[in-house]
C-alpha positions as CSV (number, residue, x, y, z in Angstrom):
1,M,0.3,0.1,-0.3
2,N,1.8,3.6,-1.2
3,K,0.5,6.3,0.6
4,E,-0.1,8.9,-1.8
5,D,-2.6,6.7,-3.5
6,Y,-5.1,8.2,-1.1
7,Q,-5.3,11.1,-3.7
8,K,-8.6,9.3,-6.2
9,F,-10.3,9.4,-3.4
10,F,-9.6,11.8,-0.9
11,R,-7.7,15.4,-0.8
12,L,-5.6,15.8,2.3
13,Q,-6.4,19.0,4.3
14,E,-3.4,22.0,4.8
15,D,-0.5,20.8,6.9
16,E,-2.0,17.5,7.1
17,K,0.7,14.3,7.0
18,I,-0.5,10.8,6.6
19,I,1.6,8.8,9.3
20,E,0.4,5.3,8.1
21,A,-1.2,3.4,5.4
22,I,-2.6,0.3,5.8
23,K,-4.2,-1.6,3.5
24,P,-6.5,-5.1,5.8
25,L,-4.6,-8.8,6.5
26,P,-5.0,-10.3,3.7
27,A,-7.0,-13.4,6.5
28,L,-10.0,-10.6,6.1
29,K,-10.6,-12.2,2.2
30,W,-11.0,-15.6,3.8
31,L,-13.8,-14.3,6.8
32,L,-16.0,-12.2,3.3
33,F,-15.7,-15.3,1.1
34,F,-17.8,-17.5,3.8
35,Q,-19.9,-14.5,4.7
36,N,-21.0,-14.4,1.7
37,I,-20.7,-18.2,1.1
38,I,-23.6,-18.3,4.6
39,L,-25.1,-15.2,2.3
40,A,-25.1,-17.4,-0.3
41,A,-26.6,-20.8,1.5
42,I,-29.6,-18.8,2.8
43,L,-30.6,-16.9,-0.3
44,S,-29.5,-20.5,-2.6
45,G,-31.5,-21.9,-0.6
46,L,-34.2,-20.1,-1.4
47,S,-34.0,-20.3,-5.4
48,L,-33.8,-24.2,-4.7
49,W,-37.7,-23.7,-4.3
50,F,-38.0,-22.4,-8.2
51,V,-34.5,-23.8,-8.9
52,L,-35.4,-27.9,-9.0
53,P,-38.8,-27.7,-10.5
54,L,-36.9,-26.0,-13.2
55,A,-34.7,-28.5,-13.5
56,S,-37.5,-31.7,-13.4
57,V,-39.0,-29.9,-15.9
58,L,-35.9,-30.2,-17.9
59,V,-35.4,-33.7,-16.7
60,Q,-38.8,-34.3,-18.1
61,F,-38.1,-32.3,-21.9
62,L,-34.7,-33.6,-21.8
63,G,-35.8,-37.0,-21.1
64,G,-33.2,-37.6,-18.7
65,E,-33.1,-39.3,-15.1
66,T,-32.3,-37.5,-11.6
67,P,-28.2,-37.3,-12.8
68,V,-29.2,-34.3,-14.6
69,I,-31.2,-32.8,-11.1
70,V,-27.9,-34.2,-9.1
71,F,-25.8,-32.0,-12.1
72,I,-27.9,-28.9,-11.9
73,I,-27.6,-28.5,-8.1
74,I,-23.3,-29.7,-8.5
75,I,-23.1,-26.2,-11.6
76,F,-25.1,-24.1,-8.6
77,I,-23.5,-24.6,-6.1
78,I,-20.0,-24.4,-8.0
79,L,-22.1,-20.8,-9.3
80,I,-22.5,-19.9,-5.8
81,F,-18.7,-20.5,-4.4
82,I,-17.7,-18.4,-7.7
83,I,-20.3,-15.6,-7.1
84,A,-19.3,-15.2,-3.2
85,H,-15.1,-15.6,-4.3
86,T,-15.7,-12.9,-6.7
87,L,-17.6,-11.1,-4.1
88,A,-15.1,-11.4,-0.7
89,S,-12.2,-9.8,-3.7
90,L,-14.0,-6.8,-4.2
91,Q,-14.8,-5.9,-1.4
92,Y,-10.9,-6.9,0.1
93,D,-9.7,-5.1,-2.8
94,K,-11.9,-1.4,-1.5
95,R,-10.7,-1.6,2.2
96,V,-7.8,0.6,2.7
97,Y,-7.3,2.4,5.9
98,W,-4.8,5.9,6.0
99,I,-4.1,7.4,9.9
100,T,-3.4,10.7,9.8
101,D,-2.3,13.6,12.3
102,N,-5.2,15.2,11.7
103,R,-8.0,12.5,11.1
104,V,-8.9,8.7,10.5
105,I,-10.3,7.5,7.4
106,A,-11.5,4.2,6.2
107,K,-11.7,3.1,2.5
108,S,-14.2,0.0,2.2
109,G,-17.4,-0.9,-0.9
110,L,-18.4,-3.1,-2.9
111,I,-18.8,-2.3,-6.5
112,G,-19.1,1.3,-5.6
113,Y,-17.0,3.3,-2.7
114,K,-17.5,4.6,0.6
115,V,-15.0,7.0,2.5
116,N,-15.6,8.0,6.4
117,S,-12.9,10.0,8.1
118,I,-13.1,11.1,11.8
119,P,-11.4,13.9,13.4
120,L,-9.4,12.7,15.7
121,E,-10.2,15.3,18.0
122,R,-13.6,14.1,17.9
123,I,-12.6,10.3,19.0
124,S,-13.9,9.1,21.9
125,D,-12.8,5.5,22.2
126,V,-10.7,3.0,20.1
127,I,-12.2,0.0,20.4
128,I,-9.7,-3.2,19.7
129,S,-12.2,-6.8,18.6
130,R,-11.0,-10.3,18.7
131,S,-14.3,-12.2,18.3
132,L,-14.5,-15.7,18.4
133,I,-14.1,-14.9,14.1
134,E,-11.5,-12.8,13.9
135,I,-9.4,-15.1,16.1
136,I,-9.9,-18.1,14.2
137,F,-9.2,-16.3,10.9
138,G,-6.1,-14.7,13.2
139,F,-6.6,-11.0,13.6
140,G,-7.8,-8.0,15.1
141,S,-10.1,-5.2,14.5
142,L,-10.6,-1.8,16.0
143,H,-13.4,0.0,15.7
144,I,-13.3,3.7,15.9
145,Q,-16.0,5.2,18.1
146,S,-16.7,9.4,18.1
147,L,-18.5,12.2,20.1
148,A,-20.9,12.5,17.5
149,G,-22.3,9.3,19.1
150,Q,-22.9,8.7,15.6
151,V,-25.7,5.4,15.2
152,S,-23.5,3.2,12.8
153,R,-24.0,-0.4,11.0
154,G,-20.3,-1.8,12.1
155,G,-19.2,-3.1,15.1
156,F,-19.8,-1.5,18.7
157,G,-21.8,1.5,17.3
158,A,-18.2,2.5,15.9
159,E,-18.1,5.3,13.0
160,G,-15.0,3.6,11.7
161,N,-14.7,-0.3,11.9
162,L,-10.7,-0.5,10.8
163,E,-11.4,-4.2,10.5
164,A,-8.2,-6.8,9.9
165,V,-5.6,-4.3,11.1
166,P,-1.7,-5.8,12.2
167,D,-0.8,-5.2,15.7
168,P,-4.6,-3.8,16.3
169,E,-3.1,-3.1,19.3
170,G,0.4,-1.1,18.7
171,L,-1.9,1.1,16.1
172,Q,-5.0,2.3,19.2
173,E,-1.6,2.8,21.0
174,K,-0.5,5.4,18.0
175,I,-3.9,6.9,17.6
176,F,-3.6,7.3,21.5
177,Q,-0.7,9.2,21.2
178,L,-2.0,11.4,18.2
179,I,-5.3,12.5,19.8
180,K,-3.4,12.4,22.9
181,G,-1.0,15.2,20.7
182,K,-3.7,17.0,18.9
183,R,-5.3,17.8,21.3
184,K,-2.4,19.3,22.7
185,R,-1.8,21.5,20.4
186,E,-4.8,22.7,19.7
187,K,-5.7,23.3,23.4
188,L,-8.9,21.5,23.7
189,T,-10.5,19.6,26.7
190,M,-11.0,16.2,27.2
């Protein structure tokens, strides 16, 4: 991840410097893949109600036997895996996080993208998570909560989620130090 890649997605503020550019660990792609498989399994279970009757009509039309239905189901399952893998790759490729001396920035998306920026002086907490799933996949995540108290979808009601970051404890400490420095420079209380 190159620090200069940010220019396609946002502009730095005056005198703002990027401290760190972070690409999530590749294990996140596998987590996204398995999440997509679960979603696809639920959707495919519902769609099998439509596929199996069509398959039986196709079998009768072709004068075939049950193996044709099994073949159609196998093709259907393979398509689910291909789609889940493609979606996971797209989701993973769109994720990048930047820590600057003024804010924490998270980019995510699927086809398009979203850039979420949280000013350091508005951050109220930086939570580390290592859920069972995160432990299984071998990573931890940071959840940035702001003073704005916005309700957002995502872990811990956080405005910013930095998933699958290397050394989440070290990154949490770095963000706390940047917050402390910014508040001291600007003589902010809290």
